[in-house]
Every structure is written in structure tokens, then in C-alpha cells.
N, C-alpha and C positions, 0 to 999 in steps of 0.2 A: 207354729207361730207365724203370723204374717211377716213379710219381709218388706221394709225394715221394721222390726218391732221396737227398736230403740230410737227415740227422736230427741234431738237436742234443740232447745229454744233459748232465747235470751233470758237472763235472770230476771226475777220480778222487780228487783232494784239493785243498785250497785253493791249493797251490803247484805244481800239475801240470796239464797238458792233454794231449790226444791227438787224433790224426786216424787213424781206422781205416777201411780200405777193404775192401769185399767186392764180389763180382760184382753190379753194379747197385745198390749201396747204400754210402753213406759216412756214418760216424758221427763227428761232431765232439764230443768230450767237453771242453767249455769253457763258461765262464759268459758266453756270447754270445747275442745275440738272433738268432732265425732270419733276420730280415730282413737283418741285418749279414752273416751268413754267405752267404745267398743272393745278395746284391749282389756280394760278392767272388768267389763261385764262378761266377756267371752260369750259362750252360748247359754249362760245361766240366766234365765228370765228373772229369777229372784235376786240376782247379784246387785243391781242398782239400789235396792232397799236394804242391802246387807251391810254388815260392819266394815268390810274391806273397802267397798265403794264409797260409803259415807265418810269413813276416816280419810280417804284420799281427797274428797271434796273439802272436808274440814281443814286438812293440812294445806291444801292449795290456796284456799281463800281466807284462812284464819277465822273460820266460822265454827259454830257448834251445832250439831244435829240434834233436833228435838226427838220426840217420841214418834214411832210409827203409828199413825192413826188410821182408822177406817174412815173413808170419805162417804158421806151419805148425801142424798139429794132429794128434795121434795118440791112439788109443784105449788104455786100460790093458791090460796083459797079466797073466795069472794066474801064480802061482808065483814062484820065486826069480829074481833077475837072472842073466844069462848070464856073469857074472864076479864075482870076489871083491871086495867093497867093505868098507872100514873107515870107520865113521862118525867124523867129526871134530867135536868140540864147538865149536871156533872155528878159524879159519884166517886166517893173515896173507897167504895167497896173493892176488895182485892180482885174480884172477878172482872169488874169494869176496868180497873187499872191494867190488868193483864190483857184485856181486849184491845186497849190502845197500843200495846206493843206489836200486835199482829194485824190490826185492821185500821182503815181510815173511815171517815164518815160514821163514827160509832154513835149509836143511839141506845139509850138505856131507859128501861121501864121497870117499875116496881109493882109487884102484886101483893096481895095480903100475905102470901107465903113464900115469896121468892123474888128473883131478879131475872130480867130478860134483856139480852143484849143482841143487837144486830149491827153489822158493819160490813164494809167492803174489805175482803181479804185477798188471797192469792188471785192474780189475774183480774182483779176488780169485781169478783163474784160476791154476792151477798151471802153472809155467813151468820149463823146463830150460836149463841152461848147462853146458858141458863144455869141458875143455881136455886135449889129449894132449901128453905130454912131447915136445919137438922130436925127440929121438932115436928115438922110437917111432912117429912119424907115417907114414902111408901103409901101415899094416899091419892096418887094420880095428879099431883100438882105439877110435876115435871112434864108430864104428857100435855097438860093444858098450856104450859109455857111454850113448849116446843111447837104445839099446834098454833098458838097465838102468833108466833113469828111468821107463819105462812100467810097470815092475814095482813101483815104490816109492811111487806116489802114493796117499795115503789115500782111502778111500771109493770106490775104483774110478772116479775122475774122469779125464776126458781131460787130456792135457798139451799145452801150447803150446810152441813154440820160435820164436825170431826169428833171422833171418840176413840179413846184407847180401847183396843180389842178386849183387854181384861176388865174394863169397867162395864160389867154385864148389866148393872142396873140402868146406867145411862143409855147403853146400847138398846136395851129392851124399850126404854122410854121413847127413844127416837123412832124405833120401828113401829111402836104403837101409835105414834103421832103422824105416821104416814111417810117417813123418810125411808129411802131405799139405798142399800149399799151399792156403790158404783165403783169402788176401788180403794186405794190407800194412798197415803202421802207422808212424807217427812219434810219438814221445813228446816232450813239451816239459817242461823242468825248469828250476829256478833255475840261473843261471850258476855259482854257488859250489859246486853239487853236482858239476859236471864230468861229462864223458862218459868 
């Protein structure tokens, strides 16, 4: 492992923290001393994403750790999205409401068979979320929505996606839409925000 493999950076906001893992490098975004994190992690590269380390962060900052997600990244695509999308000013859809808990500058579109959401997440990066209507699942609509997001990001910026490793259908969808796994992440938030 490169030395130092563990990097401490400021938290994303006063009431949030994150552990982001890349090949050979882990970033802990929290108001902790390097010695504290190094003592907890020891020589175990997997430790900062593990229960002991995350529980210590939870206890120290009164936060709750979310799921360990695969982090995926895709480059922008030129031109129009591959399906018709209707912008929504606001949405009471649970997926859109959830996006507002994690992201700023949230934008929501509706397609014939689903919902597409982009917004600025961790470190101001553009992130995608999507949901396909249950009756339309398994027919490529998720791939079209994930691909559409690559056409919609301002300033031709890359777009990130997060997916639970066990959500094989969504992970395959993102891979088929041109997203590449680059690491993993765990976000920590106040309990009252909820997951």
C-alpha cells in the first residue's frame, strides 16, 4: 500500500462524515485527528469501512452510518438523452424526497417508465439516482435513464453513482450504461435525517 494510504480531510458539512475508499487509498472526511484514525485502522486497509471504525465515528459525532456502496463514475455524453424526459419542478416521489436528504441542486425528470434524479452530492460532485416503474423493470429502462443522466450534467462534468453491492440488477444497469466502479463509500448522517 502507498504510504500514507489513509488521508483525513474536513467533513463534507458539520453534521456529516464519510469514508471513501479507492484502490490503495482511503479518505476519511471527518473532524478527527490523523493519530485517532490511524490507531483505529491499524495496518488493516479494510478497517475504515468496517464496523469498529464506523461505530467509533458514529459515537464520536452522534451520526448513523449508511450502507457501504460501490462508487461508480461515468464521463459525460454529448447530445440529447436517449429517451424523452419531462422536467419536474418538485416531486413527492419517495426517491426524489430521499435525494434531497443527500444532495443539493436536485433536478428531477420523469420518463414514460421511471424517474431520473441528478444533484450535487459529496464534495459537490454530480450524482445520479433513478427508479424504474415495477411493471417496466427488466426491459432496459434503467439503462436508458442512467445513460440519460450522462447527457444532462452541466459543464460536461463526470457523473457519479452509488449502488449497494448486493443490488445486482442496478449494478448491472449502471455497468451497461457506461459507469465504471472506482471505489466504495459510506456516508454518516444524523439519525433524524433517516436513510
